[in-house]
C-alpha positions as a Python dict, from the first residue, in 0.01 Angstrom:
ca = {
    (1, 'M'): (0, 0, 0),
    (2, 'N'): (-52, -372, -10),
    (3, 'R'): (-381, -539, 116),
    (4, 'L'): (-423, -880, -80),
    (5, 'V'): (-387, -1219, 41),
    (6, 'T'): (-409, -1360, -253),
    (7, 'S'): (-108, -1616, -335),
    (8, 'L'): (79, -1661, -667),
    (9, 'V'): (308, -1939, -798),
    (10, 'L'): (643, -1738, -769),
    (11, 'L'): (970, -1712, -899),
    (12, 'T'): (1275, -1786, -704),
    (13, 'A'): (1581, -1707, -913),
    (14, 'V'): (1768, -1451, -803),
    (15, 'S'): (1761, -1270, -1131),
    (16, 'C'): (1373, -1198, -1040),
    (17, 'R'): (1458, -1010, -696),
    (18, 'T'): (1756, -750, -803),
    (19, 'A'): (1684, -457, -1008),
    (20, 'S'): (1877, -472, -1348),
    (21, 'T'): (1900, -251, -1682),
    (22, 'P'): (1865, -373, -2063),
    (23, 'S'): (2160, -559, -2148),
    (24, 'A'): (2042, -600, -2502),
    (25, 'P'): (1825, -434, -2746),
    (26, 'S'): (1460, -525, -2676),
    (27, 'P'): (1323, -754, -2937),
    (28, 'E'): (1069, -539, -2955),
    (29, 'L'): (1226, -229, -3045),
    (30, 'P'): (1210, -238, -3463),
    (31, 'R'): (821, -273, -3393),
    (32, 'V'): (785, 18, -3151),
    (33, 'Q'): (1036, 230, -3393),
    (34, 'Q'): (790, 136, -3708),
    (35, 'L'): (492, 232, -3504),
    (36, 'A'): (635, 553, -3366),
    (37, 'A'): (719, 641, -3719),
    (38, 'R'): (327, 648, -3830),
    (39, 'T'): (171, 933, -3909),
    (40, 'E'): (-126, 906, -3637),
    (41, 'V'): (134, 791, -3354),
    (42, 'A'): (379, 1088, -3471),
    (43, 'A'): (101, 1339, -3423),
    (44, 'A'): (-10, 1228, -3068),
    (45, 'L'): (349, 1275, -2953),
    (46, 'A'): (344, 1625, -3134),
    (47, 'H'): (1, 1693, -2968),
    (48, 'V'): (171, 1688, -2653),
    (49, 'D'): (415, 1958, -2737),
    (50, 'Q'): (125, 2200, -2871),
    (51, 'E'): (-55, 2131, -2555),
    (52, 'R'): (193, 2189, -2305),
    (53, 'D'): (56, 2508, -2132),
    (54, 'R'): (-264, 2345, -2094),
    (55, 'I'): (-123, 2031, -1948),
    (56, 'L'): (44, 2244, -1689),
    (57, 'A'): (-245, 2443, -1621),
    (58, 'E'): (-453, 2122, -1545),
    (59, 'W'): (-195, 1982, -1346),
    (60, 'V'): (-201, 2285, -1128),
    (61, 'T'): (-594, 2245, -1119),
    (62, 'L'): (-616, 1902, -1006),
    (63, 'T'): (-344, 1941, -760),
    (64, 'E'): (-557, 2220, -591),
    (65, 'I'): (-857, 1958, -575),
    (66, 'N'): (-771, 1813, -225),
    (67, 'A'): (-834, 1399, -265),
    (68, 'P'): (-775, 1220, 27),
    (69, 'S'): (-839, 848, 8),
    (70, 'D'): (-1232, 819, 69),
    (71, 'H'): (-1279, 1176, -15),
    (72, 'E'): (-1200, 1177, -388),
    (73, 'A'): (-1537, 1273, -521),
    (74, 'E'): (-1442, 1589, -634),
    (75, 'R'): (-1168, 1502, -824),
    (76, 'A'): (-1317, 1210, -975),
    (77, 'S'): (-1603, 1428, -1117),
    (78, 'Y'): (-1352, 1677, -1265),
    (79, 'V'): (-1170, 1368, -1457),
    (80, 'E'): (-1505, 1234, -1556),
    (81, 'K'): (-1595, 1549, -1719),
    (82, 'A'): (-1263, 1594, -1895),
    (83, 'L'): (-1289, 1242, -2016),
    (84, 'R'): (-1649, 1334, -2146),
    (85, 'E'): (-1512, 1651, -2310),
    (86, 'I'): (-1263, 1433, -2518),
    (87, 'G'): (-1551, 1231, -2630),
    (88, 'L'): (-1532, 921, -2452),
    (89, 'D'): (-1795, 676, -2262),
    (90, 'V'): (-1742, 751, -1877),
    (91, 'T'): (-1864, 535, -1618),
    (92, 'R'): (-1819, 497, -1218),
    (93, 'D'): (-1803, 176, -1046),
    (94, 'A'): (-1911, 38, -696),
    (95, 'A'): (-1583, 152, -566),
    (96, 'G'): (-1603, 505, -732),
    (97, 'N'): (-1321, 455, -962),
    (98, 'V'): (-1372, 650, -1306),
    (99, 'L'): (-1342, 450, -1618),
    (100, 'A'): (-1331, 532, -1968),
    (101, 'V'): (-1326, 217, -2211),
    (102, 'R'): (-1183, 335, -2585),
    (103, 'K'): (-1298, 29, -2793),
    (104, 'G'): (-1058, -102, -3052),
    (105, 'T'): (-1104, -249, -3393),
    (106, 'G'): (-1100, -599, -3249),
    (107, 'G'): (-848, -853, -3230),
    (108, 'G'): (-593, -675, -2986),
    (109, 'P'): (-518, -703, -2602),
    (110, 'T'): (-744, -477, -2359),
    (111, 'V'): (-462, -257, -2206),
    (112, 'A'): (-571, -52, -1893),
    (113, 'V'): (-362, 256, -1814),
    (114, 'D'): (-429, 354, -1424),
    (115, 'A'): (-334, 630, -1213),
    (116, 'H'): (-513, 651, -857),
    (117, 'L'): (-688, 969, -743),
    (118, 'D'): (-620, 989, -373),
    (119, 'T'): (-315, 1173, -207),
    (120, 'V'): (-201, 1108, 180),
    (121, 'F'): (-317, 1454, 291),
    (122, 'Q'): (-626, 1524, 537),
    (123, 'P'): (-963, 1618, 420),
    (124, 'G'): (-1029, 1991, 434),
    (125, 'M'): (-670, 2103, 392),
    (126, 'K'): (-599, 2375, 150),
    (127, 'I'): (-374, 2320, -108),
    (128, 'E'): (-176, 2593, -310),
    (129, 'T'): (99, 2509, -584),
    (130, 'K'): (411, 2704, -642),
    (131, 'I'): (606, 2705, -948),
    (132, 'V'): (987, 2799, -883),
    (133, 'D'): (1270, 2722, -1069),
    (134, 'G'): (1109, 2473, -1329),
    (135, 'R'): (971, 2278, -1050),
    (136, 'I'): (613, 2283, -928),
    (137, 'H'): (558, 2264, -573),
    (138, 'A'): (248, 2159, -374),
    (139, 'P'): (131, 1868, -157),
    (140, 'G'): (37, 1562, -372),
    (141, 'V'): (169, 1711, -693),
    (142, 'G'): (359, 1391, -756),
    (143, 'D'): (165, 1107, -590),
    (144, 'N'): (-38, 1099, -768),
    (145, 'T'): (-189, 1397, -945),
    (146, 'R'): (106, 1416, -1213),
    (147, 'N'): (-3, 1080, -1317),
    (148, 'V'): (-369, 1193, -1348),
    (149, 'A'): (-302, 1497, -1530),
    (150, 'A'): (-79, 1271, -1776),
    (151, 'I'): (-335, 1019, -1858),
    (152, 'L'): (-566, 1296, -1933),
    (153, 'A'): (-325, 1446, -2177),
    (154, 'A'): (-235, 1103, -2323),
    (155, 'A'): (-607, 1018, -2395),
    (156, 'R'): (-666, 1413, -2578),
    (157, 'A'): (-347, 1332, -2819),
    (158, 'I'): (-455, 966, -2895),
    (159, 'E'): (-844, 1124, -2970),
    (160, 'A'): (-687, 1432, -3153),
    (161, 'A'): (-442, 1215, -3348),
    (162, 'G'): (-767, 947, -3461),
    (163, 'I'): (-539, 656, -3373),
    (164, 'R'): (-728, 325, -3402),
    (165, 'T'): (-608, 74, -3197),
    (166, 'K'): (-689, -349, -3231),
    (167, 'G'): (-735, -390, -2881),
    (168, 'D'): (-940, -186, -2616),
    (169, 'L'): (-784, 101, -2411),
    (170, 'I'): (-896, 150, -2058),
    (171, 'Y'): (-846, 512, -1894),
    (172, 'L'): (-861, 399, -1540),
    (173, 'F'): (-876, 664, -1225),
    (174, 'T'): (-875, 445, -898),
    (175, 'V'): (-981, 532, -536),
    (176, 'A'): (-794, 420, -243),
    (177, 'E'): (-482, 304, -323),
    (178, 'E'): (-306, 507, -35),
    (179, 'T'): (-506, 286, 208),
    (180, 'N'): (-646, -43, 116),
    (181, 'F'): (-640, -116, -290),
    (182, 'R'): (-1018, -105, -268),
    (183, 'G'): (-1040, 69, -608),
    (184, 'I'): (-795, -172, -812),
    (185, 'E'): (-947, -452, -650),
    (186, 'Q'): (-1279, -359, -759),
    (187, 'F'): (-1131, -297, -1113),
    (188, 'L'): (-974, -646, -1131),
    (189, 'A'): (-1291, -810, -1034),
    (190, 'D'): (-1519, -661, -1285),
    (191, 'F'): (-1260, -703, -1542),
    (192, 'K'): (-1181, -1049, -1439),
    (193, 'G'): (-1066, -1225, -1742),
    (194, 'R'): (-1138, -897, -1963),
    (195, 'V'): (-792, -732, -1930),
    (196, 'D'): (-474, -832, -2074),
    (197, 'H'): (-218, -574, -1948),
    (198, 'V'): (-237, -302, -1675),
    (199, 'I'): (-3, 23, -1666),
    (200, 'A'): (34, 126, -1331),
    (201, 'L'): (129, 486, -1360),
    (202, 'D'): (254, 600, -967),
    (203, 'G'): (594, 661, -859),
    (204, 'G'): (916, 602, -1091),
    (205, 'Y'): (976, 785, -1448),
    (206, 'S'): (1328, 684, -1563),
    (207, 'G'): (1237, 308, -1522),
    (208, 'F'): (993, 74, -1402),
    (209, 'T'): (915, -224, -1204),
    (210, 'Y'): (749, -570, -1312),
    (211, 'G'): (700, -734, -992),
    (212, 'G'): (555, -631, -662),
    (213, 'I'): (731, -630, -319),
    (214, 'G'): (573, -817, -22),
    (215, 'I'): (446, -582, 249),
    (216, 'N'): (328, -721, 586),
    (217, 'W'): (163, -454, 831),
    (218, 'Y'): (100, -520, 1198),
    (219, 'K'): (49, -353, 1521),
    (220, 'F'): (220, -516, 1816),
    (221, 'H'): (51, -444, 2154),
    (222, 'F'): (196, -508, 2491),
    (223, 'M'): (-44, -543, 2767),
    (224, 'G'): (2, -470, 3153),
    (225, 'P'): (-189, -359, 3423),
    (226, 'G'): (-170, 15, 3375),
    (227, 'G'): (-200, 266, 3660),
    (228, 'H'): (-130, 609, 3783),
    (229, 'T'): (201, 753, 3779),
    (230, 'R'): (257, 773, 4162),
    (231, 'S'): (136, 377, 4187),
    (232, 'S'): (395, 146, 4272),
    (233, 'S'): (636, 41, 4038),
    (234, 'P'): (664, -275, 3912),
    (235, 'P'): (430, -259, 3739),
    (236, 'W'): (531, -45, 3491),
    (237, 'S'): (357, 129, 3194),
    (238, 'A'): (337, -104, 2907),
    (239, 'T'): (574, 121, 2727),
    (240, 'L'): (863, -20, 2857),
    (241, 'P'): (858, -354, 2693),
    (242, 'A'): (753, -166, 2419),
    (243, 'A'): (1038, 33, 2415),
    (244, 'R'): (1281, -235, 2459),
    (245, 'A'): (1127, -430, 2154),
    (246, 'I'): (1164, -133, 1954),
    (247, 'E'): (1506, -108, 2042),
    (248, 'R'): (1605, -485, 1969),
    (249, 'I'): (1427, -493, 1647),
    (250, 'Y'): (1592, -188, 1508),
    (251, 'R'): (1921, -411, 1587),
    (252, 'L'): (1833, -701, 1305),
    (253, 'P'): (2049, -667, 1014),
    (254, 'V'): (1790, -599, 676),
    (255, 'P'): (1915, -723, 336),
    (256, 'R'): (1939, -440, 80),
    (257, 'D'): (1609, -599, -138),
    (258, 'S'): (1391, -561, 198),
    (259, 'H'): (1300, -296, 454),
    (260, 'L'): (1171, -306, 794),
    (261, 'N'): (998, 24, 972),
    (262, 'I'): (843, 103, 1300),
    (263, 'G'): (620, 441, 1220),
    (264, 'M'): (322, 459, 1458),
    (265, 'L'): (362, 460, 1824),
    (266, 'G'): (34, 484, 2106),
    (267, 'A'): (-24, 423, 2462),
    (268, 'A'): (-209, 602, 2745),
    (269, 'D'): (-451, 891, 2689),
    (270, 'V'): (-333, 1121, 2968),
    (271, 'V'): (8, 1198, 3072),
    (272, 'N'): (-12, 1080, 3446),
    (273, 'A'): (-132, 701, 3335),
    (274, 'K'): (67, 412, 3316),
    (275, 'A'): (-34, 269, 2977),
    (276, 'Q'): (-242, -56, 3014),
    (277, 'D'): (-168, -115, 2635),
    (278, 'A'): (126, -2, 2441),
    (279, 'W'): (137, -59, 2061),
    (280, 'F'): (400, 23, 1806),
    (281, 'S'): (310, -42, 1409),
    (282, 'V'): (567, -257, 1204),
    (283, 'D'): (566, -225, 802),
    (284, 'L'): (804, -521, 687),
    (285, 'R'): (893, -539, 280),
    (286, 'S'): (1097, -787, 90),
    (287, 'T'): (1090, -919, -263),
    (288, 'R'): (1178, -1244, -121),
    (289, 'N'): (858, -1425, 58),
    (290, 'E'): (1101, -1622, 252),
    (291, 'F'): (1234, -1314, 435),
    (292, 'L'): (910, -1184, 534),
    (293, 'D'): (813, -1539, 694),
    (294, 'S'): (1149, -1559, 878),
    (295, 'Y'): (1135, -1195, 1025),
    (296, 'E'): (809, -1217, 1102),
    (297, 'K'): (888, -1501, 1330),
    (298, 'K'): (1214, -1284, 1462),
    (299, 'L'): (1009, -984, 1561),
    (300, 'I'): (716, -1185, 1714),
    (301, 'A'): (947, -1357, 1919),
    (302, 'I'): (1159, -1009, 2009),
    (303, 'A'): (794, -891, 2134),
    (304, 'E'): (689, -1204, 2313),
    (305, 'A'): (1044, -1196, 2531),
    (306, 'E'): (988, -841, 2611),
    (307, 'A'): (636, -846, 2740),
    (308, 'K'): (752, -1141, 2928),
    (309, 'R'): (1056, -982, 3098),
    (310, 'A'): (780, -701, 3202),
    (311, 'G'): (560, -957, 3347),
    (312, 'M'): (308, -864, 3077),
    (313, 'T'): (153, -1028, 2757),
    (314, 'F'): (166, -948, 2415),
    (315, 'R'): (-57, -946, 2110),
    (316, 'N'): (16, -921, 1713),
    (317, 'E'): (-270, -744, 1558),
    (318, 'E'): (-223, -817, 1188),
    (319, 'V'): (-326, -505, 991),
    (320, 'S'): (-244, -632, 654),
    (321, 'R'): (-62, -887, 459),
    (322, 'S'): (64, -928, 62),
    (323, 'R'): (300, -1176, -69),
    (324, 'A'): (595, -1061, -320),
    (325, 'A'): (402, -1062, -670),
    (326, 'F'): (570, -1244, -997),
    (327, 'I'): (448, -1390, -1305),
    (328, 'P'): (693, -1660, -1403),
    (329, 'G'): (847, -1552, -1746),
    (330, 'H'): (726, -1202, -1686),
    (331, 'R'): (1031, -1016, -1698),
    (332, 'E'): (1105, -1176, -2071),
    (333, 'G'): (742, -1117, -2170),
    (334, 'L'): (552, -876, -2380),
    (335, 'L'): (483, -579, -2187),
    (336, 'V'): (823, -580, -2008),
    (337, 'K'): (1003, -591, -2371),
    (338, 'T'): (766, -328, -2520),
    (339, 'A'): (822, -93, -2239),
    (340, 'E'): (1204, -128, -2275),
    (341, 'A'): (1176, -42, -2650),
    (342, 'V'): (951, 265, -2545),
    (343, 'Y'): (1203, 357, -2306),
    (344, 'S'): (1481, 335, -2596),
    (345, 'V'): (1261, 506, -2888),
    (346, 'L'): (1220, 813, -2657),
    (347, 'G'): (1542, 871, -2572),
    (348, 'F'): (1550, 737, -2203),
    (349, 'E'): (1896, 627, -2098),
    (350, 'S'): (1938, 260, -1908),
    (351, 'P'): (1623, 251, -1764),
    (352, 'T'): (1640, 62, -1445),
    (353, 'I'): (1397, -246, -1410),
    (354, 'S'): (1288, -365, -1099),
    (355, 'P'): (1062, -611, -887),
    (356, 'T'): (988, -368, -610),
    (357, 'A'): (603, -227, -688),
    (358, 'S'): (430, -137, -383),
    (359, 'N'): (116, -1, -572),
    (360, 'H'): (-147, -87, -822),
    (361, 'A'): (112, -335, -990),
    (362, 'S'): (150, -561, -666),
    (363, 'P'): (-221, -655, -654),
    (364, 'T'): (-256, -683, -1041),
    (365, 'L'): (49, -899, -1078),
    (366, 'L'): (-103, -1106, -764),
    (367, 'A'): (-417, -1174, -976),
    (368, 'G'): (-221, -1307, -1269),
    (369, 'V'): (-223, -1016, -1480),
    (370, 'S'): (38, -850, -1666),
    (371, 'A'): (175, -536, -1530),
    (372, 'I'): (451, -270, -1499),
    (373, 'S'): (448, 58, -1313),
    (374, 'T'): (598, 353, -1362),
    (375, 'G'): (541, 715, -1351),
    (376, 'T'): (514, 1044, -1583),
    (377, 'A'): (753, 1290, -1405),
    (378, 'P'): (1066, 1320, -1145),
    (379, 'C'): (954, 1415, -809),
    (380, 'R'): (1065, 1467, -458),
    (381, 'D'): (927, 1440, -107),
    (382, 'G'): (669, 1225, -180),
    (383, 'H'): (371, 1234, 121),
    (384, 'A'): (549, 1540, 254),
    (385, 'L'): (427, 1927, 289),
    (386, 'T'): (734, 1957, 66),
    (387, 'E'): (658, 1745, -205),
    (388, 'N'): (738, 1881, -566),
    (389, 'C'): (835, 1762, -925),
    (390, 'E'): (1008, 1865, -1238),
    (391, 'I'): (799, 2022, -1474),
    (392, 'E'): (943, 1950, -1817),
    (393, 'P'): (986, 1599, -1819),
    (394, 'I'): (626, 1504, -1801),
    (395, 'Y'): (557, 1604, -2144),
    (396, 'K'): (811, 1299, -2276),
    (397, 'G'): (628, 1102, -1947),
    (398, 'I'): (289, 1143, -2150),
    (399, 'K'): (465, 1045, -2469),
    (400, 'K'): (607, 718, -2309),
    (401, 'V'): (224, 648, -2212),
    (402, 'I'): (78, 726, -2533),
    (403, 'L'): (346, 484, -2702),
    (404, 'L'): (334, 219, -2468),
    (405, 'A'): (-26, 203, -2464),
    (406, 'V'): (-59, 239, -2840),
    (407, 'S'): (220, -42, -2880),
    (408, 'M'): (40, -295, -2624),
    (409, 'A'): (-313, -256, -2776),
    (410, 'G'): (-189, -291, -3128),
    (411, 'M'): (-247, -89, -3462),
    (412, 'E'): (-397, -217, -3774),
}
């Protein structure tokens, strides 16, 4: 969910807007191979396998702590306690994020590994996990509890192995990703000029993103005189131009790299009223800012025409706006190439690499900070009551986090 209005110089090459797979070995591959073979790093990776039962148990525990946006306190307290038990210094910032900064020996970049604490389910909902045929089932188990559990497991492994990095490692657990990005914005403001790379753990597993998709949200309002069901028509209910506009909007062709959705509807409060204000939401997404701009004009033109046709007025309520986020040269930069090498070393096959993040990587890139987003286990049915994840891959996913974080922060 993107809520930023910051702009950035953007890449315009077509190659920056489409998914790709590595066509040649990453130049960082020899370095990452050597790093993975070091005694301390190998011990950290082995620690993950030794802790499988604990990792799964903690994944279950965290999942069953319901944490809707703006109600993350209980889960945040669990995470804070776990980090302190590892031996890390932990703080809370003004937004409610939980941070643990693991100091490096000096001379290396600062690397933040982020997972958002919040889920999309209502406060007070009782969450129960079920494990069936190698999959773990529960609302929120994937987005984003798998990655919260993964960072805690990675932090324990790094500490247990005695790894010393040159740069600082920041274990970051953020709030409000599903609503307004308040958590990551607070972190970026507090650490402005002091963080070099951000690894945002959210969706994905077998690939990663290096750019952020642009997202515009609107509420289109159609305003009429209203009335009772039995009053003469016209005037009609304001639902009429709203319905006509929806039908026309859905007939617009949408390119494969872009998305358009009408997800919410609202109108009168009672059955026997003609709506004075009928509205629907619009979610417009693209990796191309020119598409966002041109389709915004098309959508508004349709809405205005249908309101006029019904003798009513139209009002566009802009909910949020965020530009597609790219840093020039980032696709060939150190973080992306190191991530490619990590995937290769750990045996992932041809990771898909795309500029389509719609998570914390987007505001980070818009702030000019190097970032990618990935995940630690393959999951299905995100944001649904039937959400579930495959269990076995998370252990490899945690190893990916360890090797990527250590590779980026550097070792003596």
